[in-house]
C-alpha positions, 0 to 999 in steps of 0.5 A: 620239715614240720608236721601239724597233725589234726584230729578230725571230729571236734577239731576240724569238723563239727560232726556231733549232730551226725554222730548223735543221730547215727548212734540214736538210730543204732541203739534204737535198732537193737531196742536199747536206751540211747546213751545221753548226749554227754556220754556219746560225745565223751567217746568221740575219737575212739575207734567205733568198736571201742566206743560202743564197748564203753557205751554199752559194756553190759551187752554181749559181743554179738549185740556190740557188733550189731550196734557197730554195724547199725551205726555205720549203716546209719552214718554212711547211708543217711549222712554220706551225701552231706558230711559234717560242716567244718568249724569256721576258720578250719579250712582257711587255717589248713590252706595257710599252714599248707602254704608254708615250705616248712610245714606238712599237714596230716590227719589222725582220726578215729573216723574210717577211711571212708568217712575221711575221704568223703569229707576231704572231697566235700570240703575241697581239702584234696592234697592238703594232708600228706598222711591220713591215719585212720581207724581202719589202719591203726589202733584206737587212740589214745595208743600212739600207733597213729602219730608214729605211723604219721611221723614215718610216712611224713618223715618227720621227727617227734621233736618237729611235730605237733598233734592238734585235737579236742579230746584227752585221747588226742593229748594221751596219744601225742604224748605216748609218741613223744609229740607235744599237743595243742588242745582246742576249746570248741570240741567235745572234752572239757578244756580242764581235761585237756590241760590235765592230760598235758596239753602244751597249750589251749587255743580258742580260735584257728587264728590262736592255733596258728600262733601256737603252732609257730611257738611250739615248732619255730 
């Protein structure tokens, strides 16, 4: 069997509006300057405590913990009823891949399990992803833990898997686990950074993604 392992935010789901709004409310709640859009999007993919530490390195542990909690409260109370939209073609691509007898799908994301479950239910993706590796259970990207756990759960060797993501954290995580990575152009990190990090291919659409997966996992 083969495994196509997907990042979520910036790859399957365009969650930037939700992320920016929740981060703004969190920093405002602590009376702190709100990081720029570019800075916030640069940390998408990291587990939340790591992301906050990068956004507010001058703050003490207590304040960083309050920022984490403020983000969680804002994200789930203000936006839980309407999870972020999927990128055009994302669901259809996943459905086609899942129909292949030789292909398994998985997720490796810095989102919480609560966030992933809400997204899956909202968009009708139940049953598509045989392994869902989330921030609750794994070290933050780019540590290879998520990919290694996904491989174990799916029963797939690294040579038979590919990681699909939009950030350098995804590419570096895949490489550390011995898995090739495909970078997508529509996410939150510049394409040139994905190439420099070692992405095997860059795709600009989900149609291209299916072709790239077939080439890397023949």
